[in-house]
C-alpha positions as CSV (number, residue, x, y, z in Angstrom):
1,M,9.1,-25.7,5.4
2,G,10.9,-23.7,7.9
3,G,10.5,-24.3,12.0
4,E,10.1,-20.5,12.8
5,D,7.1,-19.8,11.7
6,E,5.0,-18.0,14.7
7,A,2.8,-16.4,12.6
8,A,-0.4,-18.8,12.5
9,A,-1.0,-18.0,16.1
10,P,-4.6,-16.4,16.5
11,G,-4.5,-12.9,18.1
12,R,-1.2,-11.9,16.8
13,I,-0.5,-8.2,17.2
14,V,1.3,-7.1,13.9
15,T,0.8,-4.6,11.4
16,P,0.7,-6.8,8.0
17,T,1.3,-5.3,4.6
18,Y,-0.3,-7.8,1.5
19,A,2.7,-9.3,0.2
20,L,0.9,-10.2,-3.3
21,G,-0.4,-7.0,-4.4
22,H,-3.4,-6.4,-6.4
23,T,-1.8,-5.9,-10.0
24,E,-3.4,-6.8,-13.1
25,R,-0.9,-9.6,-13.4
26,E,-1.6,-11.0,-9.7
27,L,-5.3,-10.9,-10.7
28,R,-4.6,-13.2,-13.5
29,R,-2.3,-15.5,-11.8
30,L,-5.5,-15.6,-9.2
31,A,-7.8,-16.9,-11.9
32,T,-4.9,-19.1,-13.1
33,Q,-4.6,-20.8,-9.4
34,A,-8.5,-21.2,-9.0
35,A,-8.4,-23.6,-11.8
36,L,-6.2,-25.8,-10.0
37,I,-7.6,-25.4,-6.2
38,D,-11.2,-24.6,-7.1
39,P,-12.5,-28.9,-7.3
40,M,-10.6,-28.5,-3.6
41,T,-12.4,-25.8,-2.4
42,R,-15.7,-26.7,-4.0
43,R,-15.3,-30.2,-2.2
44,F,-14.8,-28.6,1.1
45,F,-18.0,-26.3,0.8
46,L,-20.4,-29.1,-0.2
47,E,-19.2,-30.8,2.6
48,A,-20.3,-27.8,4.9
49,G,-23.6,-28.2,3.6
50,I,-23.3,-25.3,0.7
51,R,-26.6,-25.9,-1.1
52,P,-28.8,-24.7,-4.2
53,G,-31.0,-21.8,-2.9
54,M,-28.5,-20.3,-0.2
55,R,-27.8,-16.5,0.2
56,L,-24.3,-16.3,0.9
57,L,-21.4,-13.9,1.7
58,D,-18.4,-14.6,0.3
59,I,-14.9,-12.8,2.4
60,G,-12.1,-10.9,0.5
61,S,-13.4,-11.8,-3.1
62,G,-10.3,-10.6,-4.9
63,A,-11.3,-10.9,-8.5
64,G,-14.2,-13.3,-7.7
65,D,-13.0,-16.8,-8.4
66,V,-14.5,-18.1,-5.2
67,A,-17.4,-16.0,-5.6
68,F,-18.3,-17.8,-8.9
69,L,-17.7,-21.3,-7.6
70,A,-20.1,-20.4,-4.9
71,A,-22.4,-18.7,-7.3
72,D,-22.3,-22.1,-9.5
73,L,-23.2,-23.8,-6.1
74,V,-26.3,-21.8,-5.0
75,G,-27.8,-21.7,-8.4
76,P,-29.6,-19.1,-9.7
77,D,-32.3,-19.4,-6.9
78,G,-29.7,-18.4,-4.5
79,A,-27.4,-15.3,-4.0
80,V,-23.7,-14.6,-3.2
81,V,-22.7,-11.3,-2.1
82,G,-19.2,-10.7,-2.2
83,V,-16.6,-8.2,-0.4
84,D,-13.2,-6.8,-0.8
85,R,-11.3,-3.6,0.2
86,V,-9.2,-3.3,-2.7
87,P,-11.4,-1.3,-5.5
88,A,-9.5,-2.9,-8.6
89,A,-10.2,-6.2,-7.6
90,L,-13.7,-5.7,-7.0
91,A,-13.7,-4.0,-11.0
92,T,-12.2,-7.1,-12.2
93,A,-14.9,-9.0,-10.4
94,R,-17.6,-6.7,-11.4
95,A,-16.7,-7.1,-15.5
96,R,-16.2,-10.8,-15.1
97,A,-19.7,-11.2,-13.4
98,E,-21.3,-9.5,-16.3
99,E,-19.4,-11.3,-18.9
100,R,-20.8,-14.9,-17.1
101,S,-24.4,-13.1,-16.9
102,L,-24.1,-13.8,-13.0
103,S,-27.1,-11.4,-11.8
104,H,-27.2,-12.9,-8.7
105,V,-23.7,-12.3,-7.7
106,T,-22.8,-8.8,-6.8
107,F,-19.6,-7.0,-5.1
108,H,-19.0,-4.4,-2.1
109,E,-16.1,-2.7,-1.2
110,G,-15.2,-2.6,2.5
111,D,-14.4,-4.0,6.0
112,P,-16.8,-7.6,5.3
113,G,-16.7,-7.5,9.6
114,D,-17.7,-3.9,9.7
115,L,-20.4,-3.9,6.9
116,L,-24.1,-3.8,7.9
117,F,-26.5,-5.8,5.7
118,D,-30.2,-5.4,5.5
119,E,-30.5,-9.6,6.8
120,P,-28.0,-12.5,7.7
121,F,-26.4,-14.7,5.4
122,D,-27.4,-18.6,4.7
123,A,-23.3,-19.2,4.8
124,V,-20.2,-17.5,5.1
125,V,-17.2,-18.5,3.2
126,G,-13.5,-17.2,2.4
127,R,-10.4,-19.0,0.9
128,Y,-6.8,-17.6,1.7
129,I,-8.5,-14.6,3.9
130,L,-7.5,-15.2,7.7
131,M,-4.0,-15.9,6.9
132,F,-3.6,-12.2,5.9
133,Q,-5.4,-10.9,8.8
134,D,-3.6,-9.4,11.8
135,R,-6.0,-10.7,14.5
136,P,-7.6,-13.6,12.4
137,A,-10.1,-14.9,15.4
138,E,-11.4,-11.6,15.9
139,F,-11.6,-11.2,12.5
140,L,-13.4,-14.3,12.3
141,H,-16.0,-13.9,15.0
142,R,-17.0,-10.3,13.4
143,V,-17.6,-12.3,10.0
144,A,-19.8,-15.0,11.9
145,R,-22.0,-12.2,13.2
146,H,-23.8,-11.9,9.5
147,V,-24.9,-15.5,9.6
148,K,-28.0,-16.9,10.4
149,P,-28.0,-19.5,13.9
150,G,-27.4,-22.8,12.3
151,G,-25.5,-21.8,9.2
152,P,-22.0,-22.5,7.9
153,V,-18.8,-21.3,8.2
154,V,-16.8,-22.4,5.9
155,M,-12.7,-21.0,5.6
156,H,-10.2,-22.8,3.3
157,E,-6.5,-21.5,4.4
158,P,-3.2,-23.0,3.0
159,D,-0.5,-24.5,5.5
160,W,3.1,-24.3,3.8
161,D,4.4,-26.9,6.1
162,G,3.0,-29.6,3.4
163,A,5.4,-28.4,0.2
164,R,7.9,-30.9,-0.3
165,S,9.9,-32.9,-2.9
166,F,11.2,-36.8,-3.0
167,P,13.7,-37.8,-4.0
168,P,14.4,-34.1,-2.9
169,A,14.1,-31.4,-5.8
170,P,16.6,-28.6,-5.1
171,L,14.9,-25.7,-7.2
172,F,11.8,-26.5,-6.2
173,D,12.6,-27.1,-2.6
174,R,14.2,-23.6,-2.6
175,S,11.3,-21.9,-4.5
176,C,8.9,-22.8,-1.8
177,D,11.5,-21.5,1.2
178,W,11.9,-18.4,-0.8
179,I,7.8,-17.8,-0.6
180,V,7.5,-19.2,2.7
181,R,10.0,-16.2,4.0
182,A,8.3,-13.6,2.2
183,V,5.4,-14.4,3.6
184,L,6.7,-14.1,7.2
185,A,8.5,-11.1,6.2
186,H,5.1,-9.4,5.8
187,G,3.8,-10.6,8.9
188,H,1.3,-13.3,7.2
189,A,0.4,-16.8,8.5
190,S,2.5,-19.8,6.3
191,R,0.4,-21.8,8.1
192,M,-2.9,-20.8,8.9
193,G,-4.5,-24.5,8.1
194,K,-3.4,-25.9,10.9
195,A,-4.2,-23.3,12.9
196,L,-8.2,-23.0,11.8
197,H,-9.3,-25.1,14.4
198,E,-7.7,-23.0,17.4
199,T,-8.9,-19.8,15.5
200,F,-13.0,-21.0,14.9
201,V,-12.4,-21.7,18.9
202,A,-10.9,-18.4,19.6
203,A,-13.4,-16.6,17.5
204,G,-16.5,-18.2,19.8
205,L,-17.3,-21.0,17.4
206,P,-17.8,-24.6,17.6
207,A,-14.6,-26.5,17.0
208,P,-14.4,-27.1,13.1
209,T,-14.7,-29.9,11.0
210,M,-11.7,-30.2,8.6
211,G,-10.2,-31.5,5.8
212,V,-7.3,-31.7,3.5
213,D,-5.9,-31.6,0.1
214,T,-3.3,-30.8,-1.8
215,L,-1.7,-31.4,-5.5
216,I,0.7,-33.7,-6.2
217,G,2.6,-34.7,-9.3
218,G,5.7,-36.9,-10.3
219,G,8.3,-35.9,-12.9
220,A,6.6,-34.3,-15.8
221,K,3.3,-34.1,-14.2
222,S,3.9,-32.1,-11.4
223,A,3.7,-29.7,-14.0
224,P,0.4,-27.8,-12.9
225,L,2.4,-27.5,-9.6
226,V,5.6,-26.4,-11.0
227,G,3.8,-23.6,-12.7
228,L,1.9,-22.8,-9.7
229,M,4.6,-22.2,-7.7
230,A,7.0,-20.8,-10.6
231,D,4.3,-17.7,-10.8
232,L,3.9,-17.0,-7.3
233,T,7.9,-16.7,-6.9
234,E,7.8,-14.3,-9.5
235,T,4.9,-12.4,-7.9
236,L,7.2,-12.2,-5.1
237,A,10.1,-11.6,-6.8
238,D,10.7,-8.2,-5.7
239,E,9.8,-8.8,-2.3
240,I,12.2,-12.1,-2.0
241,A,15.3,-9.8,-3.4
242,R,14.3,-6.4,-1.1
243,Q,14.5,-9.1,2.3
244,G,17.7,-10.3,1.1
245,I,16.0,-13.8,0.7
246,A,17.1,-14.7,-3.0
247,T,18.6,-12.4,-5.6
248,H,17.1,-11.7,-8.6
249,A,19.4,-13.8,-10.8
250,E,19.4,-16.4,-8.4
251,M,15.4,-17.2,-8.9
252,N,15.7,-16.2,-12.6
253,V,12.0,-15.8,-13.0
254,D,12.1,-16.1,-17.0
255,S,13.0,-19.2,-16.8
256,L,12.4,-21.0,-13.1
257,G,9.4,-22.7,-14.3
258,R,11.4,-24.8,-16.8
259,R,14.2,-25.6,-14.7
260,M,12.1,-26.6,-12.1
261,L,10.2,-29.3,-14.4
262,D,13.2,-30.2,-16.0
263,E,14.6,-31.0,-12.5
264,A,11.9,-33.0,-11.2
265,V,12.1,-34.5,-14.8
266,A,15.7,-35.7,-14.5
267,L,15.5,-36.4,-10.9
268,D,12.2,-38.1,-11.2
269,S,11.1,-36.4,-7.9
270,V,7.4,-36.5,-6.9
271,L,6.5,-32.3,-6.2
272,V,4.0,-31.9,-3.5
273,G,2.4,-28.9,-2.7
274,R,1.3,-26.9,0.0
275,Y,-1.5,-28.4,2.2
276,E,-4.9,-27.0,1.4
277,I,-7.4,-27.2,4.5
278,G,-10.8,-26.3,4.9
279,A,-12.5,-25.9,8.2
280,W,-16.7,-25.7,8.6
281,C,-18.6,-25.6,11.5
282,R,-22.9,-24.6,12.0
283,K,-22.8,-21.0,13.9
284,P,-24.7,-22.0,16.9
């Protein structure tokens, strides 16, 4: 996906704005995405050593999907504290936690690197957070200060270099390219996954253990991935058009998912999603 991505370099000095927004529609999209991505995140967390009874910090909680996954892993004897900067997202997260009777999950507003807590955490986790930071290594360093020595630091980030099709499905490939170019236009990192190693090291942490997963499907069985890409394109459609990357008519988001799937079936293509990369270490 595109060879011009410089956005993954830790310590980059830019002033990005968040490309995806925090609308009700976007919060619903995140929940749909979580249903597909959570099994991968769960595997990363388990391999990193997230266990029952832990008190855990979830950074960039959004609508709470990762916090709820973590709450299941730490169990009722553990606790999850989620932090996000956006009040609207936190309101949704709190309402969802109440609906699920998750009394051991709480949410706080603010920058997780700047907030003060009464005691250190057993672990810190985050998904799709570092890609939106202008200085990801500095941010990770500040966040890791909240963790006890020996506690896991676990990050899950995407890498759009993995998205492709074979035999080529042109509409799917174009959609992925539109998304990547919109992400880069905002100063975000489309390849943060592979940058996790250098980011951990630059943050003063040990070189991490890493893992990779992805969504993949051929023909009609690519439907879940197609839905994910169509939803994300719709979220970014106005920005894609504003940047001159593609017009609304070219995207035609109302029928984009159906057309992508029809194309994959007609061509018998295998569609591969972005890389989902996890990295974890123990804080020294």
